[in-house]
DOLUMMAR-494167 format. One record per residue: x negated, y, z of N, C-alpha, C, O in turn; residue in one letter. Coordinates in Angstrom, 1 decimal. Each point is the difference from the previous one (the first is absolute). Layout:
<recs>
+--------+--------+--------+--------+--------+--------+--------+--------+--------+--------+--------+--------+----+
:    n_X :    n_Y :    n_Z :   ca_X :   ca_Y :   ca_Z :    c_X :    c_Y :    c_Z :    o_X :    o_Y :    o_Z : aa :
+--------+--------+--------+--------+--------+--------+--------+--------+--------+--------+--------+--------+----+
:      X :      Y :      Z :      X :      Y :      Z :      X :      Y :      Z :      X :      Y :      Z :  a :
...
+--------+--------+--------+--------+--------+--------+--------+--------+--------+--------+--------+--------+----+
</recs>
This chain:
<recs>
+--------+--------+--------+--------+--------+--------+--------+--------+--------+--------+--------+--------+----+
:    n_X :    n_Y :    n_Z :   ca_X :   ca_Y :   ca_Z :    c_X :    c_Y :    c_Z :    o_X :    o_Y :    o_Z : aa :
+--------+--------+--------+--------+--------+--------+--------+--------+--------+--------+--------+--------+----+
:  102.3 :   -9.4 :   63.9 :    0.2 :    0.4 :   -1.4 :    0.5 :    1.4 :    0.0 :    0.8 :    0.5 :    0.8 :  x :
:   -1.4 :    0.3 :   -1.8 :    0.4 :    1.4 :   -0.1 :    1.4 :    0.1 :   -0.6 :    0.5 :   -0.8 :   -0.8 :  x :
:    0.2 :    1.9 :    1.3 :    1.3 :    0.3 :   -0.5 :   -0.1 :    0.9 :   -1.2 :   -0.5 :    1.2 :    0.2 :  x :
:    0.8 :   -1.6 :   -1.4 :   -0.1 :    0.8 :   -1.2 :    1.3 :    0.5 :   -0.4 :    1.0 :   -0.7 :   -0.2 :  x :
:   -0.9 :    2.0 :    0.0 :    1.2 :    0.7 :   -0.5 :   -0.3 :    0.6 :   -1.4 :   -1.1 :    0.5 :   -0.2 :  x :
:    2.1 :   -0.6 :   -0.7 :   -0.1 :    0.7 :   -1.3 :    1.0 :    1.2 :    0.1 :    1.1 :   -0.2 :    0.3 :  x :
:   -1.6 :    1.4 :   -0.6 :    0.8 :    1.2 :    0.0 :   -0.4 :    0.9 :   -1.1 :   -1.1 :    0.0 :   -0.5 :  x :
:    2.1 :    0.9 :    0.2 :   -0.4 :    1.0 :   -1.0 :   -1.1 :    0.9 :    0.5 :   -0.1 :    0.3 :    1.2 :  x :
:   -0.8 :    0.0 :   -2.1 :   -1.2 :    0.9 :    0.4 :    0.5 :    1.4 :    0.2 :    1.0 :    0.5 :   -0.5 :  x :
:   -1.8 :    0.2 :    1.4 :    0.3 :    1.4 :    0.3 :   -1.2 :    0.8 :   -0.5 :   -1.1 :   -0.5 :   -0.3 :  x :
:    1.3 :    1.8 :    0.2 :   -1.1 :    0.9 :   -0.4 :   -1.3 :   -0.3 :    0.8 :   -1.1 :   -0.1 :   -0.6 :  x :
:    1.3 :    0.0 :    1.9 :   -1.2 :   -0.1 :    0.9 :   -0.7 :   -1.4 :   -0.2 :   -1.1 :   -0.2 :    0.5 :  x :
:    1.7 :   -0.7 :   -1.2 :   -0.6 :   -1.3 :   -0.3 :   -1.0 :    0.1 :   -1.2 :   -0.8 :   -1.0 :   -0.2 :  x :
:    0.9 :    2.0 :   -0.6 :   -0.7 :    0.1 :   -1.3 :   -1.6 :    0.0 :    0.2 :   -0.6 :   -0.5 :   -0.9 :  x :
:    0.1 :    1.0 :    2.0 :   -1.4 :   -0.1 :    0.2 :   -0.5 :   -1.4 :    0.1 :   -1.0 :   -0.4 :   -0.6 :  x :
:    1.8 :   -0.5 :    1.3 :   -0.3 :   -1.4 :    0.1 :    0.2 :   -0.7 :   -1.3 :   -0.8 :   -0.8 :   -0.4 :  x :
:    1.9 :    1.1 :   -0.3 :    0.2 :   -0.6 :   -1.3 :   -1.1 :    0.4 :   -1.0 :   -0.4 :   -0.9 :   -0.7 :  x :
:    0.0 :    2.1 :    0.7 :   -1.1 :    0.4 :   -0.9 :   -1.3 :   -0.7 :    0.3 :   -0.7 :   -0.5 :   -0.9 :  x :
:    0.4 :    0.3 :    2.2 :   -1.2 :   -0.8 :    0.4 :    0.1 :   -1.4 :   -0.5 :   -0.9 :   -0.6 :   -0.5 :  x :
:    2.1 :    0.0 :    0.5 :    0.2 :   -1.4 :   -0.5 :   -0.1 :    0.0 :   -1.5 :   -0.5 :   -1.0 :   -0.6 :  x :
:    1.0 :    2.0 :   -0.1 :   -0.1 :    0.1 :   -1.4 :   -1.5 :    0.0 :   -0.4 :   -0.4 :   -0.7 :   -1.0 :  x :
:   -0.4 :    1.5 :    1.7 :   -1.4 :    0.0 :   -0.3 :   -0.7 :   -1.3 :    0.3 :   -0.9 :   -0.5 :   -0.7 :  x :
:    1.4 :   -0.2 :    1.8 :   -0.5 :   -1.3 :    0.3 :    0.3 :   -1.0 :   -1.1 :   -0.9 :   -0.9 :   -0.3 :  x :
:    2.1 :    0.9 :   -0.2 :    0.4 :   -0.8 :   -1.1 :   -0.9 :    0.2 :   -1.2 :   -0.4 :   -0.9 :   -0.7 :  x :
:    0.2 :    2.2 :    0.4 :   -0.8 :    0.4 :   -1.2 :   -1.4 :   -0.5 :    0.2 :   -0.7 :   -0.5 :   -1.0 :  x :
:    0.1 :    0.6 :    2.2 :   -1.3 :   -0.6 :    0.2 :   -0.1 :   -1.5 :   -0.2 :   -0.9 :   -0.5 :   -0.6 :  x :
:    2.0 :   -0.2 :    1.1 :    0.0 :   -1.4 :   -0.1 :    0.1 :   -0.4 :   -1.5 :   -0.6 :   -1.0 :   -0.4 :  x :
:    1.3 :    1.8 :   -0.4 :    0.1 :   -0.3 :   -1.4 :   -1.2 :    0.6 :   -0.8 :    0.0 :    0.0 :   -1.3 :  x :
:   -1.0 :    0.5 :    2.0 :   -1.2 :    0.5 :   -0.6 :    0.2 :    1.2 :   -0.9 :   -0.6 :    0.1 :   -1.0 :  x :
:    1.6 :    0.7 :    1.4 :    0.3 :    1.2 :   -0.8 :    0.3 :    1.2 :    0.9 :    1.0 :    0.7 :   -0.1 :  x :
:   -2.0 :   -0.4 :    1.0 :    0.3 :    1.1 :    1.0 :    0.1 :    1.4 :   -0.7 :    0.7 :    0.8 :    0.5 :  x :
:   -1.3 :   -0.7 :   -1.7 :    0.1 :    1.3 :   -0.7 :    1.3 :    0.2 :   -0.7 :    0.3 :    1.1 :   -0.5 :  x :
:    0.5 :   -2.1 :    0.4 :    1.3 :    0.1 :   -0.7 :    1.1 :    0.7 :    0.9 :    1.0 :    0.4 :   -0.6 :  x :
:   -1.2 :   -0.3 :    1.9 :    0.9 :    0.7 :    0.8 :   -0.1 :    1.5 :   -0.2 :   -1.0 :    0.6 :    0.5 :  x :
:    1.9 :    0.0 :   -1.1 :    0.0 :    1.5 :   -0.3 :    0.9 :    0.8 :    0.8 :    0.1 :    1.2 :   -0.1 :  x :
:    0.7 :   -1.9 :    0.9 :    1.0 :    0.7 :    0.9 :   -0.6 :    0.3 :    1.4 :   -1.2 :   -0.4 :    0.2 :  x :
:    1.9 :    1.0 :    0.6 :   -0.4 :    0.2 :    1.4 :    1.3 :    0.0 :    0.9 :    1.1 :   -0.2 :   -0.5 :  x :
:   -1.3 :    0.3 :    1.8 :    1.1 :    0.0 :    0.9 :    1.0 :    1.1 :   -0.3 :    1.2 :   -0.3 :    0.1 :  x :
:   -1.6 :    1.4 :   -0.5 :    0.9 :    1.1 :   -0.3 :    0.9 :   -0.3 :   -1.2 :    1.2 :    0.3 :    0.0 :  x :
:   -1.8 :   -0.9 :   -1.0 :    0.9 :   -0.4 :   -1.2 :    1.0 :   -1.1 :    0.4 :    1.1 :    0.0 :   -0.6 :  x :
:   -1.5 :   -0.9 :    1.5 :    0.9 :   -1.0 :    0.4 :    1.2 :    0.7 :    0.7 :    1.2 :   -0.4 :   -0.2 :  x :
:   -1.5 :    1.3 :    1.1 :    1.1 :    0.8 :    0.7 :    0.8 :    0.7 :   -1.0 :    1.3 :    0.0 :    0.1 :  x :
:   -1.9 :    0.8 :   -1.0 :    0.7 :    0.8 :   -1.0 :    1.0 :   -0.8 :   -0.8 :    1.1 :    0.3 :   -0.1 :  x :
:   -1.7 :   -1.4 :   -0.5 :    0.8 :   -0.7 :   -1.0 :    0.9 :   -1.1 :    0.6 :    0.9 :   -0.5 :   -0.7 :  x :
:   -1.1 :    0.1 :    1.9 :    0.8 :   -1.0 :    0.7 :    1.0 :    0.6 :    0.9 :    1.0 :   -0.6 :    0.3 :  x :
:   -1.2 :    1.9 :    0.2 :    0.9 :    0.5 :    1.0 :    0.5 :    1.5 :   -0.3 :    1.0 :    0.4 :    0.6 :  x :
:   -1.7 :    0.3 :   -1.5 :    0.3 :    1.4 :   -0.2 :    0.5 :    0.2 :   -1.4 :    0.3 :    1.2 :   -0.4 :  x :
:   -0.2 :   -2.2 :   -0.4 :    0.5 :    0.1 :   -1.4 :    1.4 :   -0.6 :   -0.1 :    0.2 :   -1.1 :    0.6 :  x :
:    0.7 :    1.7 :   -1.3 :    1.3 :   -0.5 :   -0.1 :    0.4 :   -0.3 :   -1.4 :    0.0 :    0.9 :   -0.8 :  x :
:    0.2 :   -2.1 :    0.4 :   -0.1 :   -1.2 :    0.8 :   -1.5 :   -0.4 :    0.3 :   -0.8 :    0.4 :   -0.8 :  x :
:    0.5 :   -1.1 :    1.8 :   -1.3 :   -0.5 :    0.3 :   -0.5 :   -0.8 :   -1.2 :    0.8 :   -0.7 :   -0.6 :  x :
:   -2.1 :    0.8 :    0.3 :   -0.6 :   -0.8 :   -1.1 :   -0.3 :   -1.5 :    0.4 :   -0.2 :   -0.8 :   -0.9 :  x :
:    0.2 :    0.6 :    2.2 :   -0.2 :   -1.4 :    0.5 :    0.7 :   -0.2 :    1.3 :    0.3 :    1.0 :    0.7 :  x :
:   -0.2 :   -2.2 :   -0.3 :    0.5 :   -0.4 :    1.3 :   -1.0 :   -0.9 :    0.7 :   -0.6 :   -0.8 :   -0.7 :  x :
:    0.4 :    0.9 :    2.0 :   -1.0 :   -0.7 :    0.7 :    0.6 :   -0.6 :    1.2 :    0.8 :    0.7 :    0.8 :  x :
:   -1.1 :   -2.0 :   -0.5 :    0.3 :   -0.6 :    1.3 :   -1.3 :   -0.4 :    0.7 :   -1.0 :   -0.2 :   -0.7 :  x :
:    1.0 :    0.2 :    2.0 :   -1.2 :   -0.4 :    0.7 :    0.3 :   -1.1 :    0.9 :    1.1 :   -0.2 :    0.5 :  x :
:   -2.1 :   -0.7 :   -0.3 :    0.0 :   -1.1 :    1.0 :   -0.7 :    0.5 :    1.3 :   -1.1 :    0.5 :   -0.1 :  x :
:    1.8 :   -0.5 :    1.2 :   -0.5 :    0.5 :    1.2 :    0.0 :   -1.0 :    1.1 :    1.0 :   -0.8 :    0.2 :  x :
:   -2.1 :    0.7 :    0.5 :   -0.2 :   -1.0 :    1.0 :    0.3 :    0.6 :    1.4 :   -0.5 :    1.1 :    0.3 :  x :
:    1.3 :   -1.7 :    0.5 :    0.4 :    0.4 :    1.3 :    0.4 :    1.5 :    0.1 :   -0.3 :    0.6 :    1.0 :  x :
:    0.9 :   -0.2 :   -2.1 :    0.6 :    1.4 :   -0.1 :   -1.0 :    1.1 :    0.2 :    0.4 :    1.1 :    0.4 :  x :
:   -1.7 :   -1.4 :   -0.7 :   -0.9 :    1.1 :    0.2 :   -1.2 :    0.0 :   -1.0 :   -0.8 :    0.9 :    0.0 :  x :
:    0.6 :   -2.0 :   -0.8 :   -1.2 :   -0.1 :   -0.9 :    0.5 :   -0.5 :   -1.3 :    0.5 :   -1.1 :   -0.2 :  x :
:   -0.7 :    2.0 :   -0.8 :    0.3 :   -0.4 :   -1.4 :   -1.1 :   -0.9 :   -0.5 :   -1.2 :    0.3 :    0.0 :  x :
:    1.6 :   -1.5 :   -0.5 :   -1.0 :   -1.0 :   -0.5 :    0.3 :   -0.3 :   -1.5 :   -0.7 :   -0.9 :   -0.6 :  x :
:    1.7 :    1.5 :    0.0 :    0.2 :   -0.3 :   -1.4 :    1.0 :    1.0 :   -0.6 :    0.7 :    0.7 :    0.7 :  x :
:   -0.6 :   -0.8 :   -2.0 :    1.0 :    0.9 :   -0.7 :    0.4 :   -0.7 :   -1.3 :   -0.7 :   -0.8 :   -0.6 :  x :
:    1.9 :    1.2 :    0.1 :    0.5 :   -0.3 :   -1.3 :    0.5 :    1.3 :   -0.7 :    0.8 :    0.7 :    0.7 :  x :
:   -1.3 :   -0.5 :   -1.9 :    0.4 :    1.3 :   -0.6 :    0.6 :   -0.4 :   -1.4 :   -0.6 :   -0.7 :   -0.8 :  x :
:    1.8 :    1.3 :    0.5 :    0.6 :   -0.4 :   -1.2 :    0.6 :    1.3 :   -0.7 :    0.2 :    1.0 :    0.7 :  x :
:    0.1 :   -1.1 :   -1.9 :    0.6 :    1.0 :   -0.8 :    1.2 :   -0.6 :   -0.8 :    0.1 :   -1.2 :   -0.1 :  x :
:    0.8 :    2.1 :   -0.3 :    1.0 :   -0.4 :   -0.9 :   -0.4 :    0.4 :   -1.4 :   -0.5 :    1.1 :   -0.3 :  x :
:    0.8 :   -2.0 :   -0.7 :   -0.3 :    0.3 :   -1.4 :    1.2 :   -0.5 :   -0.8 :    1.0 :   -0.4 :    0.5 :  x :
:   -1.2 :    0.5 :   -1.8 :    1.1 :   -0.4 :   -0.9 :   -0.5 :   -1.1 :   -0.9 :   -1.0 :    0.1 :   -0.7 :  x :
:    1.9 :   -1.1 :    0.6 :   -0.3 :   -1.2 :   -0.9 :    1.0 :    0.1 :   -1.2 :    1.2 :    0.3 :    0.2 :  x :
:   -1.7 :   -0.5 :   -1.4 :    0.9 :    0.0 :   -1.1 :    0.9 :   -1.2 :    0.0 :    1.0 :    0.0 :   -0.8 :  x :
:   -1.2 :   -1.0 :    1.6 :    0.9 :   -1.1 :    0.1 :    1.0 :    0.1 :    1.0 :    1.2 :   -0.3 :   -0.2 :  x :
:   -1.5 :    0.8 :    1.4 :    0.9 :    0.0 :    1.1 :    0.3 :    1.4 :    0.6 :    0.8 :    0.1 :    0.9 :  x :
:   -1.5 :    0.9 :   -1.4 :    0.2 :    1.3 :    0.5 :   -1.0 :    0.3 :    1.2 :   -1.1 :   -0.4 :    0.0 :  x :
:    1.7 :    1.0 :    1.1 :   -0.8 :    0.4 :    1.1 :   -0.5 :   -1.3 :    0.7 :    0.7 :   -0.9 :    0.3 :  x :
:   -2.0 :    0.9 :    0.1 :   -0.5 :   -1.1 :    0.8 :   -1.1 :    0.5 :    0.9 :   -0.5 :    1.1 :   -0.2 :  x :
:    0.1 :   -1.9 :    1.1 :   -1.0 :    0.3 :    1.0 :   -1.3 :   -0.6 :   -0.4 :   -0.1 :   -1.2 :   -0.4 :  x :
:   -1.0 :    2.0 :    0.5 :   -1.4 :   -0.5 :   -0.3 :   -0.8 :    0.1 :    1.3 :   -0.2 :    1.1 :    0.5 :  x :
:   -0.2 :   -2.3 :    0.0 :   -0.8 :    0.0 :    1.2 :   -1.5 :    0.3 :   -0.4 :   -0.6 :   -0.8 :   -0.6 :  x :
:    0.2 :    2.0 :    1.0 :   -1.3 :    0.5 :   -0.4 :   -1.1 :   -0.8 :    0.8 :   -0.9 :   -0.5 :   -0.6 :  x :
:    1.0 :    0.6 :    1.9 :   -1.0 :   -0.7 :    0.8 :    0.7 :   -0.5 :    1.3 :    1.0 :    0.5 :    0.5 :  x :
:   -1.6 :   -1.6 :    0.0 :    0.4 :   -0.5 :    1.3 :   -1.4 :   -0.4 :    0.6 :   -0.8 :   -0.7 :   -0.6 :  x :
:    0.6 :    1.2 :    1.8 :   -1.3 :   -0.2 :    0.7 :    0.3 :   -0.3 :    1.5 :    0.7 :    0.7 :    0.6 :  x :
:   -1.4 :   -1.7 :   -0.1 :    0.0 :   -0.4 :    1.4 :   -1.4 :   -0.1 :    0.4 :   -0.8 :   -0.7 :   -0.6 :  x :
:    0.4 :    1.3 :    1.8 :   -1.3 :   -0.1 :    0.5 :   -0.3 :   -1.5 :    0.2 :    0.8 :   -0.8 :    0.4 :  x :
:   -2.1 :    0.5 :   -0.7 :   -0.4 :   -1.5 :    0.0 :    0.4 :   -0.7 :    1.3 :    0.4 :   -1.1 :    0.0 :  x :
:   -0.6 :    1.7 :    1.2 :    0.3 :   -0.7 :    1.2 :    1.4 :   -0.3 :    0.2 :    0.4 :   -0.8 :    0.9 :  x :
:    0.5 :    1.4 :   -1.7 :    1.4 :   -0.2 :    0.2 :    0.7 :   -0.7 :   -1.1 :    1.2 :   -0.1 :   -0.1 :  x :
:   -2.0 :   -0.5 :   -0.8 :    0.6 :   -0.6 :   -1.2 :    0.6 :   -1.4 :    0.2 :    0.7 :   -0.5 :   -0.9 :  x :
:   -1.0 :   -0.1 :    2.0 :    0.5 :   -1.4 :    0.2 :    0.9 :   -0.1 :    1.3 :    0.0 :   -0.9 :    0.7 :  x :
:    0.9 :    1.9 :   -0.6 :    0.9 :    0.1 :    1.2 :    1.4 :   -0.4 :   -0.4 :    0.9 :    0.5 :    0.7 :  x :
:   -0.7 :   -1.3 :   -1.7 :    1.3 :   -0.5 :   -0.3 :    0.8 :    0.8 :   -1.1 :    1.2 :   -0.2 :   -0.1 :  x :
:   -1.9 :    1.1 :   -0.6 :    0.7 :    0.7 :   -1.1 :    0.2 :   -1.0 :   -1.1 :   -0.7 :   -1.0 :   -0.2 :  x :
:    1.6 :    1.4 :   -0.7 :    0.4 :   -0.8 :   -1.1 :    0.4 :    0.9 :   -1.1 :    0.7 :    1.0 :    0.2 :  x :
:   -1.0 :   -1.4 :   -1.4 :    0.4 :    0.7 :   -1.2 :    0.8 :   -1.0 :   -0.9 :   -0.6 :   -1.1 :   -0.3 :  x :
:    1.8 :    1.4 :   -0.1 :    0.7 :   -0.8 :   -0.9 :    0.1 :    0.7 :   -1.3 :    0.2 :    1.2 :    0.0 :  x :
:   -0.3 :   -1.9 :   -1.2 :    0.1 :    0.7 :   -1.3 :    0.5 :   -1.0 :   -1.0 :    0.0 :   -1.2 :    0.3 :  x :
:    0.4 :    1.7 :   -1.4 :    0.6 :   -0.9 :   -1.1 :   -0.9 :    0.0 :   -1.2 :   -0.7 :    1.0 :   -0.3 :  x :
:    0.6 :   -2.1 :   -0.3 :   -0.7 :   -0.2 :   -1.3 :    0.8 :   -0.9 :   -0.9 :    0.6 :   -1.0 :    0.4 :  x :
:   -0.5 :    1.4 :   -1.6 :    0.8 :   -0.8 :   -1.0 :   -0.7 :   -1.4 :   -0.1 :   -1.2 :   -0.1 :    0.1 :  x :
:    2.1 :   -0.9 :   -0.4 :   -0.6 :   -1.4 :    0.0 :   -1.0 :   -0.2 :   -1.1 :   -0.9 :   -0.8 :    0.2 :  x :
:    1.0 :    1.6 :   -1.3 :   -0.9 :   -0.2 :   -1.1 :   -1.3 :    0.8 :    0.2 :   -1.0 :   -0.2 :   -0.8 :  x :
:    0.9 :    1.1 :    1.7 :   -1.1 :    0.9 :    0.2 :   -1.3 :   -0.7 :    0.5 :    0.1 :   -0.6 :    1.1 :  x :
:   -1.2 :    0.6 :   -1.8 :   -1.2 :   -0.7 :    0.4 :   -0.6 :    0.6 :    1.3 :   -0.8 :   -0.7 :    0.6 :  x :
:    1.2 :    1.9 :   -0.2 :   -0.5 :    0.6 :    1.2 :    0.4 :   -0.9 :    1.2 :   -0.7 :    0.1 :    1.1 :  x :
:    1.7 :   -0.9 :   -1.2 :    0.4 :   -0.9 :    1.2 :   -1.1 :   -0.9 :    0.3 :   -0.2 :   -0.3 :    1.2 :  x :
:   -0.5 :   -0.2 :   -2.2 :   -1.2 :   -0.9 :    0.3 :   -1.1 :    0.8 :    0.8 :   -0.5 :   -0.6 :    0.9 :  x :
:    0.3 :    1.8 :   -1.2 :   -0.9 :    0.9 :    0.7 :    0.4 :    0.1 :    1.5 :   -0.8 :   -0.2 :    0.9 :  x :
:    2.1 :    0.6 :   -0.8 :    0.5 :    0.1 :    1.4 :   -0.1 :   -1.3 :    0.8 :   -0.4 :    0.1 :    1.2 :  x :
:    0.7 :   -1.2 :   -1.8 :   -0.2 :   -1.3 :    0.7 :   -1.4 :   -0.2 :    0.4 :   -0.3 :   -0.5 :    1.1 :  x :
:   -0.7 :    0.8 :   -2.0 :   -1.4 :   -0.2 :    0.3 :   -0.4 :    0.9 :    1.2 :   -0.9 :   -0.4 :    0.8 :  x :
:    1.6 :    1.5 :   -0.7 :   -0.3 :    1.0 :    1.1 :    0.6 :   -0.5 :    1.3 :   -0.2 :    0.6 :    1.1 :  x :
:    1.1 :   -1.6 :   -1.2 :    0.6 :   -0.5 :    1.2 :    1.5 :    0.2 :    0.2 :    0.6 :   -0.3 :    0.9 :  x :
:    0.0 :    1.0 :   -1.9 :    1.4 :    0.3 :    0.0 :    0.8 :   -1.3 :   -0.1 :   -0.4 :   -1.0 :   -0.7 :  x :
:    1.5 :    0.9 :    1.4 :    0.9 :   -1.2 :   -0.1 :    1.3 :    0.4 :   -0.8 :    0.6 :    1.0 :    0.3 :  x :
:   -0.3 :   -1.9 :   -1.2 :    1.2 :    0.1 :   -0.8 :    1.2 :   -0.5 :    0.9 :    0.2 :   -1.2 :    0.1 :  x :
:    0.4 :    2.2 :    0.6 :    1.1 :   -0.4 :    1.0 :    1.2 :   -0.6 :   -0.7 :    0.8 :   -0.6 :    0.7 :  x :
:   -0.6 :    0.8 :   -2.0 :    1.1 :   -0.6 :   -0.7 :   -0.2 :   -1.5 :    0.1 :    1.0 :   -0.8 :    0.1 :  x :
:   -2.2 :    0.3 :   -0.3 :   -0.3 :   -1.4 :    0.1 :   -0.2 :   -0.5 :    1.4 :    0.6 :   -0.9 :    0.5 :  x :
:   -1.5 :    1.6 :    0.3 :   -0.4 :   -0.5 :    1.3 :    1.1 :    0.2 :    1.0 :    0.2 :   -0.9 :    0.9 :  x :
:    0.6 :    2.0 :   -0.9 :    1.0 :    0.2 :    1.0 :    1.4 :    0.0 :   -0.5 :    0.9 :    0.2 :    0.8 :  x :
:   -0.7 :   -0.4 :   -2.1 :    1.3 :   -0.1 :   -0.6 :    0.8 :    1.3 :    0.1 :    1.2 :    0.0 :    0.2 :  x :
:   -1.9 :    1.1 :   -0.3 :    0.6 :    1.3 :    0.0 :    0.3 :    0.4 :   -1.4 :   -0.8 :   -0.3 :   -0.9 :  x :
:    1.9 :    1.0 :    0.6 :    0.4 :    0.5 :   -1.3 :    0.3 :    1.5 :    0.2 :    0.6 :    0.4 :    1.0 :  x :
:   -0.9 :    0.4 :   -2.0 :    0.2 :    1.4 :    0.1 :    1.3 :    0.3 :   -0.8 :    0.1 :   -0.5 :   -1.2 :  x :
:    0.9 :    1.2 :    1.8 :    1.2 :    0.4 :   -0.7 :    0.1 :    1.5 :   -0.1 :   -0.6 :    0.7 :    0.7 :  x :
:    1.4 :   -0.3 :   -1.7 :    0.1 :    1.4 :   -0.3 :    1.5 :    0.4 :   -0.3 :    0.6 :   -0.8 :   -0.7 :  x :
:   -0.2 :    1.9 :    1.3 :    1.3 :    0.6 :   -0.4 :   -0.4 :    1.2 :   -0.8 :   -0.6 :    0.9 :    0.6 :  x :
:    0.9 :   -0.8 :   -1.9 :   -0.4 :    1.1 :   -0.8 :    1.1 :    1.1 :    0.2 :    1.0 :   -0.2 :    0.7 :  x :
:   -1.2 :    1.4 :   -1.3 :    0.9 :    1.1 :    0.1 :    1.4 :   -0.3 :   -0.3 :    0.9 :    0.3 :    0.7 :  x :
:   -0.7 :   -1.0 :   -1.8 :    1.4 :   -0.4 :   -0.4 :    0.7 :   -0.9 :    1.0 :    1.1 :    0.2 :    0.3 :  x :
:   -1.8 :   -1.2 :    0.2 :    0.5 :   -0.9 :    0.9 :    0.3 :    0.7 :    1.3 :    1.1 :   -0.2 :    0.6 :  x :
:   -2.0 :    1.1 :   -0.1 :    0.3 :    0.8 :    1.2 :    1.2 :    0.9 :   -0.2 :    0.8 :    0.1 :    1.0 :  x :
:   -0.6 :    0.5 :   -2.1 :    1.2 :    0.8 :   -0.3 :    1.2 :   -0.8 :    0.1 :    1.0 :    0.4 :    0.6 :  x :
:   -1.0 :   -1.6 :   -1.2 :    1.2 :   -0.9 :    0.1 :    0.3 :   -0.5 :    1.4 :    1.1 :    0.0 :    0.4 :  x :
:   -2.2 :   -0.2 :    0.4 :    0.2 :   -0.4 :    1.4 :    0.6 :    1.1 :    0.8 :    0.8 :   -0.2 :    0.9 :  x :
:   -1.2 :    1.4 :   -1.2 :    0.5 :    1.2 :    0.7 :    1.5 :    0.3 :   -0.2 :    0.7 :    0.6 :    0.8 :  x :
:   -0.2 :   -1.1 :   -2.0 :    1.4 :    0.3 :   -0.3 :    0.9 :   -0.8 :    0.8 :    1.2 :    0.1 :   -0.1 :  x :
+--------+--------+--------+--------+--------+--------+--------+--------+--------+--------+--------+--------+----+
</recs>
């Protein structure tokens, strides 16, 4: 089995990330929608302060990039600063090597039915896991 590491992307990774972005656009039948290039990824991700995006890459055996996740920070009128996952892409041959994505859905949200049809498991029910949160006020009280 391949050894997969997730690490922050570097400038020199952007040619591979750009290739994967084009591959994703082709898959989504929108190749003409990609208006960026490798140079703009380098400029806006590594040479702009603050960077306009952050990128992580999935690397096999410390020498071959097989996936990436690219996210930005934005602002929510409800909670303030938040992260928006723009794209996550894994090359097809590496998609079933034990990766896992966990996410939350409100109990009333009908999207949960869609996720279940796609094969997602409600671990609250199946594995008896519960998600807990310490908000800012509670963390401040704990720090005192």
